[in-house]
N, C-alpha and C positions, 0 to 999 in steps of 0.2 A: 309451589310453597305459595301461591296466593290461597290454595281449599286450601291446608290445611289454616295455616293462620284461620281461613273460617270457618274450618272446623275448629280447634280448637276453644274458639270464643261461644261457639255451639253448643259443645260440649261441655260448658262451665255454667248456660243458661238453661240446659234439661229441667237439671230438679228443683230450678225455682220457678222454672215454668208449670212443672205440675197444680206445686200445691196453689202460684198465685192464681192460678187457672180455673180451678178446683174453685175457690173461694172466691174470684169474678161471678163465679156461672151456676151461685144458687147452690141446693144438695144436690148433686145426681143419684140417679136411678146407680142401685148397686150392678148391673148390667154395663151401665154408660160408665162405670169409677171403671168395670172391670176393664170394658173396652179403650178407655184412654193411659190407663195404665199397660195394658198392653200395644200399646200406638208408640208409647213413649220408649217403653223399652228397645222395638226396633227401632227407635232413632240410636237411641245412645248402643245399640250394637252397629249399628251401619248400614242400616233394611232401608234405607230411604225409599221405596223407591211404592215398597209394603208399606211404611208408617206412614205416609202420603195419604194411597186409598185408605188408610181404617182411620185417619183424622178427615176425611172428605164425607166419610160412613157416618163416621160422631157428626159432624156438619149434617146431614138427610134429619139426624134421627132428634136434633137438640139445635130447640129453636133460641135459647136464650145464645147459645153459646157456638155459632154457625158460623162469627165471626172469627172469632178465637183459634177456632181447630181449623176455620179454610185457611189462616195467617200459619200457623201447623205445617199445613201437607204442603204450603208454598215455601218454606225454609227447608222442609223437609227434600221436597224438586229443585233445591237449589243446592240442598247438600248434593246430590244428586245425577248436578247439571245441565240437570233439564229443565230451561230456564226458560218452555215457552207454557208449559204443563205452569208451574208456578207462574206467570203471567196469568194462565186462566184464570189458576188459582185466586191472585190476589188483583181481578175485575170483578168479582166475585161482592166484595166485599164492599162494607158500607166502614167507611175511613171514620164517620164522628162514630159512631158507635164499640168503637177498637180503646181501650184502661188504659193505664198506667205506665209502661215502656211499651206497649206491643204497634201505637202510634209511631213510635222510631224503624223499631223494628220493621214496618213498612211501609215507612219512607226508604232504609235501608236495601232492602227485598227490591224495590222497585229501579235503584238505584242501579244494584248488583244487576236487574234483568235486564235496561236504556245498557252497563256497558256487554250486558251479553252479543246485543243487536248492532256493538259499532256506535252509538249513542254519546259521545263519551259529554261530551259539550252537554246531553240532560242528567245523566247522569251526578255532571260537577254543581248544576242546580237543586236537584233531587239533594245534595248532602249538603253544600251550603241553604239548602231551607229547612235541611233538618237538624241540625248545629246550634241553633240559642237553648236547644230543650233538651238531645242529648245526653242521654242519665250515662253516667261515668262506665257503666261496664257496659257499656255499646262502643266505647273510641275507640279499641284498637280496630274493632271490623269495620267502623267507618275513615277510620286511616286507609289501614287497608287497601279500602277499594275508591280513594283522592290518589291516591300511590297511582294505582292503576289506571284512574280517569284523566287523571295528567301525562301520565308515558301516553298514552293512546293518543291525548289529543293535543302531542306534541309537544311537551310540556315535560320533559327532563329534566331541567334544572327543579319545578315542585315536584315534581315526584318526589327524583332525591332528597329532596326537603324533608320531604312526608313524612319518606321510610324514615331518616334519621330520628327524628323529634321521635316518633315510633319504637326507634330500634333500643331505649332500653327496659324498655315493658317487656322484650322481647329473647327467648331463652333456646340455650341447641340449639335443634335443624332449623328451628324456626326463624333467632335471631340468624343463621351466618349462613341463611339463606337470603335471608334479605339484607343483607349488608353487598350476599352474594351482587343482589340486582341494587344497590346504593352504585355499586364501583361501577358496570356496568350501564349503567345514565350517567352516571358522569362521563365515562370513556367516550359519549357523543359527543359531545362539548368539546371547539378547540382550546388550547391550551391560551390563546389569549384572553378571552371570554369564563375564561375561567378563572385565570391571574383579577384580571379586574373582580368578578364578583368578589373573589376572597375577599379582600384588598376591603368591602362595604359590612363583611359579616367582625358580626363580635365577637369579644374573644372567644366567651363563653355558650356560641352558636354551634348546636351537637354535628353538622357540617361541615364545619370549617378541618374537620380533622381527616376526614374524607373528602375534599375538595385536597388538601397539600397533598397529600399521598396518590392522589391522579397526577399530578401536575409534574410528583415522583418520578414515575415509570410513565408520562410521558418530556423526559427527560432536563425538568421545569421544576429548579430546587426553589423552597418559599422560604421567607423571612421568617427565623421561630423567636417570639416577642421573650426578651428576662421578663423571668417572675420575679412579681416585687417582693421585699426580702423587708420587710415595716416593723416586725416583733419579733422575736424565740416566742419558741411553744418553752414550758415546764418554767413559767415563774411561779414559785412556790405560791402559794395561796391563805394569806392567814386566819389565823382556827387555831382548838384545842382540842384537844384528849385526840380520839383516834381521830380529826380534819385536820389532825398537827403534822405539814410535810405536805398536805396534797399541791398539786401540780399541777397549774393552770394546761385545761386538755388532754390528760392524761386517763387515759382508761384502764383500768385493771384489767387483764387476764386472766380466765380461770386453763383453758388449756389450751397451746402453742403445739400445729407439727412445723416440722422442715422435712421437707422432699430436696431429695439432692441425689444422685446415683450415686454406688459407691463401689464404680468403677467403672468402663471406658474408658470415652474419647473424652469424658469430662470428668476424671474420677477426680486427677491429679482440682482442677479447677475448683469441683468442686467438698474437698479436703481441706484450701483455700476459708470457704467459704464457712465451716462450718466448722476448723476454730475462733472468725472471729469471731463470729454469735455467740459459740459456750464461751468467749474469753466480754463479751457482753453481758452475757446470763448472771455469771459467778459475780461479774460490778456490781450488777443492781440491788445484792446485800447492802453496802455500801448505801444504799442512796436510803434505806428502809423505805423503797419502792414496795409495795408486795408483786411476788417473784410469780408467771403460770408456772404449770407442769409442762412439761416439756417431753416432744416424746419426736425420736429422726423414723422416717419411712425412706425406705430404697425404692428412688421412683426408674428405678431400672434404662436400659436403652434405648429406650423406645419408647413411640407417646399414650401407647396401652395399659403402659406399666405404669407410668405418671398417672394415669384417669385409675388406674386402682388400686392405686399406694393413697392418692387423694380421697377415694372409695374410702376405704376403712378410716381415713382418717376423724373422717365426718362420721363414720358410723363407730369412732369408739371415744366419740365425741369430742374432739379438736371444735375450739371456736374463732383460731383463726390458722390458715393451713397458709404455710411461708416456701414459695419456692410453684413453679419447678424450676429446671434452672436455662433450658435450650426454649427454641425460637417454638418447635415443634412441641413438644411437650404444652409448651404454654397456650401456646393454639388449642394445641385439645382439651384440658383445663376445662378453657372457657369454654368449650364448643356443648360439652354435656345439658341435654336435655334439660339439668335441674343442678343447679349448684348452691345446695344449700348453709354452706360456711364460705363468707369468706375468703377471696386469695387476696394474697401482696407474689404476686406473682417476680424471677426471677429475671426477665427479660421480657423487651417486645415481640409478639408473638409480630409472625412475617403481614400484613398486609397493614390495614389503616384500620382495622376493629379495635375494636375501645375496650378497657376493661368491663364487665359483668356491673353492674350496679349494687355499689359496697364494695366494689373489690376493685383491688391500686396496678399497675406492672412500676419497677423500678432497676432497671440495667449500666450499660455504663457503655450511651449511645457515642461514638465517635463525633455524630452529624450536633450532638448538641458541644459540644464538644467546641469543633471549629466554627461555630455560631456564636461559641463566649470568642474566642480568636478575634472575629470577628468585628466584635462588638468594641472590644479590647485597641488594634488595633485604631479603628476607627475616631474612638477615645482622647488618641494619642495626636487628634490631629491629621493621618496619614493619609491622603485621599485614593492611590493613585497602587497596585500589588500588582505581583506577579506570584503565581503558584505550580510550587513544585512537590505531584503527591506523583506516592507508587501504584503498582498497577491490579494492587491488588483492591476488590471490593470496600469494603473499611474504608478504605482512603476517596476513591471517585464518588463513593456516597459522604466522607466527609470537607474533600474541593466543592462541590457541588455549591452543600453544606452554607462552606465561608464563605462563598462569593456571595449567592443569594441574601446572605446576611448582611455583608459587606455593601453590593449594589444600597441594598435598602437602608441604608446609614449614610448613606448618600458618596460611597466609595465608590471603584469602577477596578473593575480586572481587570489588565492591557495584554495578561499575556500567560501560557497556560501549559504548563511541560508533566507528562507522564514518562517516570522513570524505572526502566523495564528491572527487575530484581537481577537479571541475569548479567547486568550491563553493569563497565567500573569508570567508561572513559562516557560523562558525560556530557563535550563537549560544543558534541552536538546541539542538542537541547536548550546550550545557557547563549551557544549566540545564536540560534535563534528567536534568540523572546527581547524583549526594547527595553534592557533593563536600565537605559538609561531615561525611559517615561515614571519607572514605578521610585514611589517615596518608601518603601513596604514588599519582605517577602515572604510570602507560607508554606511551611512543606507539612506534608501529611504524608510523613518518614519513619522509618526507627529506624533505631539509630546506629544500624548498621549503612542503609542509603546513604543516611545523612551525613557523616564519618564522612561520605567518599567524598558528598556534593561542596560543601562546603568550604574546603581549598581550594577548588576548585569555579567557587565563584570569586574564590579572595584573588585568585589568577586572574577573571574577569573584570577586577579592576571591582567590583563589591562590594560598598560601601554601607549602605542602606540596612537598617535594623531586619532581622529576622523574628518569623514569629511561628509557633509550632502546638501541635495537640500532646496530649501527652506521651505518644507514641515516641515522642524523640528521642526521649527519660527512658534507658534499660529497670529502674527503679532501685537500684544503687549507684555508688558510689563507684568510677572508672577512670581516676585524670589521665591517667593513659592513653586512654581511649579520646577521654570524652575533650578533651580539649583541643583540637579542631571547631569544637560545640559555643567556644566561648560565645560571651552577646544576646547568643538567639534565648532569647521567653517565652516560656509557656505555660500550660495549664495543667492543672496538675490536682489531682488528693491533698488537700493540706496534713493529710495520720504524715505521708511520708516524709513529712519537711517539719515533724510538730507544733506545725502551724491553726492548731486550732487547740486549743486551748482549754483542761478536763479531760483531755488523751494520755495515757501512758506512751511516753518513753518507746517511740518505736525498736528503739539499736533498744533494750530491755526487754520486747517479746524474739526481737530477734535472737536475740543469742538462747533462747530455750527453742526456737519455734523458724529453724531455716525455713521453712517453708514461706514466711515473711519477706524474706529477703528477693529482692529483682520485681518482675512480675508477683510476683505475690503476693509484696503488700496491696497492690488493688484489690484482690478478692480476699484480703485479711480483713479490710477496710471496709469491703462491702458487705462481705455478714456481718461485723459488728453494729453497719448501719439494717441491715434487715431488722436489730434485735430490734435496735434505738427508737428507728418508725414505727414497729407494732404496738404499739399502747396511744399514738399521737393521730393513726391516720387519718381516725371518723373527723378531726377539725383540723389538720393541716387542709382535708380535701372542703373542706364547707369554712374555712375561715381564710377569704384570701389576704397573700402580703406575710402571713405567721413561714418561722419555718423554724427545721433545728438541725442546730447548727454539728454537722454531722463527718464523717473520718475520712469519706471521700466528696465531701463537700457541704452547705448548707442547703438544707435540700427543703425544696417545695412540692408542693402537689397542686394540678388545677382539679376546677369538678370533677373531668372525666377520673379523674384518678391517676391519673402517670403523673409519675415525684421526676420532679428534677433538679437536678443538680448545680447548684456556681462552686466553679472551683477559687484556686488558686492559682497564684501567681512568681512562676520562678526562674532562675537567669544562671548559665553554665558560667561559673568564672575560675579562671588553675583549673580547669576540667569538673569543678564541682556542681549540682546543682544544689542552690539556693535560692530559701522565698524570699519573694519583693519584701516585704512587709514580717514583722512580728507573726503577725498572725491575722485571727479570723474572725467577725465578731465571738459577745460571748453570751450569753445570758442561761443559757442549756443546761438539764443535770446531764455530771456528764456519762461515759457512753461505754469503756470498757475498762478493765485494772490489766494489771502484767497476771498473766495464767502463773499458774503453781511450774513447777519441770515435771514434765511429762504430753502437756499438753492439756486443755479441758480431757473429763469423762464425761459421757452416758448422763446423764440422770437418769 
């Protein structure tokens, strides 16, 4: 991967070198010109050894251009990996006779040679000396060399920071290879040191997300700073004529592609997302704002099909691609060598990778919900909590995130229990916990397990308040089943309780689209928000504190393109889930209408 990045740089400057070199060397003879063109062609074709020999022959024939051609020969040898021969060519160059960016290229080659000789300190010194006058076009190569030198010098943290800084400028295999290097470098550091260094990083530091993911892999959860929610997007701007009704932050899109699987394991979920998406699309007609042309593509059941669908959407002229839905498909789309059209991915890829520049990712993460639960409990003044979590992966991740967030807020988890799905008697797990020390209980459980646990907690004389993620609520009223959950508070999508002004009534939609009942309601809301986010993504990314009041929560976006949800709170009373407040902040355009009978039709 290291060689590929340097080679990518070299290929990008070869054409410029041909012409710039001729301009500074005066007017060469036709014979020398033909020979120089042959050398550059050999270089472009990867025939580096032949190119180097041709450049050296040119240096012997051209007094005015001897240092230029020796530098080109050294660069060719460097690409070949023949660093000793590159060093010989560099040794014959008079640095003071070099012009333009040749001086910086000379210095970078010297650093590369030093690295090849295991002289990391010398390489870093050369890079430091070259940095003040380094042209922008050479920064990627310098960063790559610096990261290698730092790693060689025993500074994995510095090397990881350098690679994180350069990551946004890479794409495709170069980017995925660079990200593997970041993971490997941070993995060399103990968790305690990573935690300490993490706490000193600014919120917008590109290394921060990598440290967080490394800590998670080491079994250490990291607190998530709650996003500031200061002002909603979509404020109507004053204007007349064509400008009348324009909204702050709104960017009209001409063509949008939606990538979802038409069948398979995620087919039902995709249908709910698609229905919500088109409900929001039809509602946009009421706002008077321009609507894009929409086209739906089948992303299939494997990552390769999702990539093919993305490429077809790009070829068809889409300005934004929304989707795909699975983690694996999102990762495959993001890892393409070229991403000509930005993406709003409907999931977060596995690992710590960030969205490519200009793209974003949006998902329903249990970790974010449990972190908000921890903040909510801490705001209530509770300091000690016990945790009950299912054995499923999502629940274990949620429990770790809750613990990290609660501890960062000054709280303490005094006991934890994992409940197996095949077990119905939890007396042993309850008895093993120091319930008397707790002033609050957190659940990462689905309704079936929570309905079994709560009566047993009451038998154990537990009277402390109980909190949970949205998973504790089935998504529809079931008073006979949920009466045992009375008093449990949980965070969830506001649309499920009609708690977000400007959205259609959930019951009205459910009467026509049964898929929106139960858990499908959250996916329908997710689809509404995917459409509503599209014209505001650029604004949200660059205007901290702004948010979009959405169906799944107040939606904000960090500078890396990660969309975050701030949810509303509800409580079970008489077996019915009821919002704790009448609604959320207002100020954004309405999101979706009640669709006509039969559901949304493809445009």
